[in-house]
C-alpha positions in Angstrom: 117.8 21.8 37.9 117.0 24.4 35.4 114.8 27.3 36.7 111.5 27.4 35.8 110.9 29.8 32.2 109.7 33.1 32.9 107.9 34.5 30.2 109.1 37.7 28.2 106.8 41.1 28.2 106.9 40.5 24.9 105.2 36.7 24.8 103.1 37.4 27.7 101.5 40.4 25.5 100.9 37.8 23.1 99.2 35.7 24.7 96.6 37.9 25.9 96.4 39.3 22.4 93.1 38.4 21.5 92.5 36.6 18.2 90.7 37.4 14.8 87.6 35.5 14.2 85.8 34.5 10.8 82.5 32.9 12.1 79.8 31.5 9.4 76.4 32.9 10.3 74.0 31.0 9.1 71.1 31.1 6.9 68.8 33.8 8.1 67.7 33.2 11.9 68.4 29.7 11.4 69.3 28.8 14.9 66.3 29.9 16.1 64.2 27.8 14.1 62.6 24.4 13.7 65.7 22.8 11.5 66.3 19.8 13.1 69.8 18.2 12.0 70.7 21.5 9.7 72.7 23.8 11.8 73.4 21.8 14.9 77.2 21.5 14.6 77.6 25.1 13.7 75.4 26.5 16.1 77.8 24.3 18.6 80.6 26.1 17.3 79.5 29.3 17.7 78.7 28.9 21.4 81.9 27.0 22.3 83.7 30.1 21.1 83.4 32.6 23.9 85.7 30.0 26.2 88.7 29.7 23.8 89.5 33.4 24.4 92.2 34.4 26.4 90.6 36.5 28.4 87.4 38.1 28.0 87.0 41.3 25.1 86.8 44.7 26.7 84.6 44.9 23.0 84.4 43.4 19.8 84.9 44.8 16.5 82.2 42.8 14.3 82.2 43.4 10.1 79.0 41.4 8.4 78.7 40.3 5.0 75.5 42.4 5.2 76.6 46.1 5.4 78.1 47.9 2.2 79.1 51.4 2.2 80.8 53.8 -0.2 83.9 53.7 2.0 84.5 51.9 5.6 82.0 53.1 8.4 81.5 52.1 11.9 78.5 52.1 14.2 78.6 55.0 17.1 75.2 54.6 18.8 75.3 54.1 22.5 72.5 51.4 22.2 72.0 50.2 18.4 69.0 48.5 17.2 68.8 45.5 16.0 68.0 45.0 11.7 65.8 42.2 10.5 67.5 42.3 7.1 65.8 38.4 6.4 63.2 37.6 4.6 60.1 35.4 5.0 60.7 33.5 8.2 58.3 32.4 11.1 57.3 35.5 12.8 58.8 34.9 16.3 62.4 35.2 14.7 61.0 39.1 14.1 61.0 39.1 17.9 64.3 38.0 18.6 66.3 40.4 20.9 70.2 40.9 21.5 70.5 44.5 23.8 74.6 44.6 23.6 75.3 48.4 24.0 77.5 50.2 21.2 80.7 52.0 21.8 80.9 55.7 20.7 84.8 55.1 22.1 85.6 52.1 20.1 84.1 53.9 16.8 86.4 57.0 17.1 89.9 54.8 18.0 88.8 52.8 14.7 88.1 56.0 12.8 91.4 57.1 14.1 93.5 53.8 13.1 91.9 53.9 9.4 92.8 57.4 9.2 96.2 57.1 10.1 96.2 54.3 7.7 95.2 57.0 4.6 91.7 54.7 4.6 89.0 57.7 4.1 86.2 56.9 6.5 82.7 57.5 8.0 80.3 57.1 11.1 77.0 55.9 11.3 74.8 57.5 14.5 71.8 55.3 14.0 72.6 52.2 11.9 72.1 49.1 14.2 73.4 45.6 14.3 72.3 43.1 11.2 71.6 39.5 11.2 75.1 39.1 10.4 76.1 40.5 13.5 73.1 39.7 16.0 72.1 35.8 15.0 75.7 34.5 15.6 76.3 36.7 18.7 73.1 35.3 20.3 75.3 32.3 20.5 78.8 33.1 20.9 78.2 35.8 23.2 75.1 35.1 24.9 74.9 37.6 27.6 75.2 40.6 25.6 76.7 42.8 27.8 80.3 43.5 26.0 79.9 46.5 23.6 80.1 46.0 20.0 81.0 48.1 17.0 80.2 47.0 13.7 82.3 48.1 10.6 81.0 47.9 7.1 82.5 46.3 4.1 83.6 48.8 0.9 80.7 48.5 -1.6 83.1 48.1 -4.5 83.9 44.7 -3.2 87.6 45.0 -3.1 89.8 42.4 -2.1 93.0 44.2 -1.6 90.9 47.3 0.1 89.7 44.8 2.8 93.1 43.3 3.6 94.2 47.3 4.3 91.6 48.0 6.0 92.0 44.7 8.6 95.6 45.4 8.8 94.9 48.8 9.9 92.7 47.7 12.4 95.5 45.4 13.8 96.3 47.4 17.0 92.9 46.9 18.4 94.0 43.2 19.3 96.7 44.1 21.7 93.8 46.6 23.4 91.9 43.6 24.3 89.2 44.3 21.4 88.1 41.0 19.5 87.6 41.4 16.0 84.8 38.7 14.8 84.3 39.3 11.0 81.3 36.8 10.0 79.8 35.4 6.9 79.8 32.1 4.7 82.5 30.8 2.6 80.0 29.6 0.4 77.0 31.9 -0.3 75.0 30.7 -3.9 71.8 31.3 -2.9 69.9 29.8 -6.0 71.8 26.8 -5.0 72.0 26.4 -1.8 68.6 25.3 -0.9 68.6 22.6 -3.6 70.6 19.6 -4.4 73.3 20.2 -7.2 76.2 18.3 -7.6 77.8 21.0 -9.8 78.0 23.3 -6.7 78.7 20.6 -4.3 81.6 19.6 -6.0 82.6 23.6 -6.6 82.0 24.3 -2.9 84.4 21.5 -2.0 86.8 22.5 -3.9 86.8 25.9 -3.0 86.4 25.4 0.6 89.7 23.0 0.6 91.7 25.8 -1.2 90.5 28.6 1.8 91.4 26.3 4.2 95.1 25.5 2.4 95.1 29.6 1.9 94.8 30.3 5.6 97.0 28.3 6.9 99.9 29.3 4.3 102.2 31.2 5.6 101.2 35.2 5.8 102.3 36.8 2.9 101.5 34.0 0.6 97.9 33.9 2.3 97.5 37.7 1.8 98.6 37.3 -1.9 96.3 34.1 -2.8 93.4 35.7 -1.0 94.1 39.2 -3.4 93.0 37.0 -6.4 90.4 34.7 -4.6 88.4 34.7 -7.6 91.0 32.0 -9.5 90.6 29.8 -7.0 88.7 26.5 -8.0 84.9 26.5 -8.3 85.3 30.6 -6.8 82.7 32.4 -8.7 80.0 29.5 -8.8 80.4 29.6 -4.8 80.3 33.4 -4.7 78.7 35.5 -7.7 79.1 38.4 -5.5 81.9 37.9 -2.7 80.1 40.1 0.5 80.3 36.9 2.4 83.6 35.9 1.7 85.4 39.5 2.3 84.8 40.0 5.5 87.8 36.8 5.8 89.5 39.4 3.8 89.4 41.6 6.9 90.3 38.9 9.1 93.6 38.0 7.4 94.6 41.8 7.2 94.2 41.8 11.1 95.9 38.6 11.8 99.2 39.7 10.3 102.1 37.5 11.0 99.8 35.3 12.9 99.1 31.7 11.1 95.6 30.9 10.4 93.8 27.9 10.9 90.1 26.5 9.9 88.7 25.5 13.4 85.1 25.0 12.3 83.8 22.8 9.3 80.9 20.8 8.1 78.4 20.1 5.0 75.1 21.4 5.2 72.7 21.0 2.3 75.5 19.6 0.4 77.5 22.7 1.1 81.1 22.7 2.0 81.3 25.4 4.8 84.3 26.4 7.7 85.0 29.1 10.1 88.7 30.4 10.4 90.3 32.0 13.3 93.8 33.5 13.4 96.2 33.6 16.2 
């Protein structure tokens, strides 16, 4: 009779390592409005994320498509406010609350890792969480009791640089820090809210390319993401790539972990996806 298999220290550590997420964050405060049968599937996906984690994170590092700076910058406030950076929505959506604490300690660790990788970085002790963080997190981490630090994108919109930033932050995953990036795999607002067969077709082609790319071997994946703008439909889906670049941070932090699409839907004719690594 064979003896039971015993996990090695390495395999045990890997089983506790936090994954890296690219979550769709929806449109403005969409989950908290009367918008029937539109965002329900995405909302259900976000509500189910916490149950898929290997353990409760000690902290979360968030990267949103709604904060850009000259160099990567972290929030370092103990109690960050919310930034209602959406416009023209019902009054009650400007009273949403998400009182998650910040973490100056995690902010310092992030800066140390970036500096060790020779990536210039800064901190912002006053900035709060934009809606690319607090809106989806109100569903995914509803108790608002996990400390969060937000990290900005670079203003120059450089895919390679965001991959490098993610790679520098990879050790956080073994320190029970969950890296959550949020954006949208389609973000052409001029076409989003109206039927447009050309952009609907482009969104499907680009979304399929993204899924194939994320699920490819890591070296192939990262090389393709560096040249995302050459993919089918890419520039129609992302006239400006700020909502896609958080995925580059996630891929960089993934290392050798294979990615997979863990959410897919079609909303207002546009194909949308979410991804997970590890």
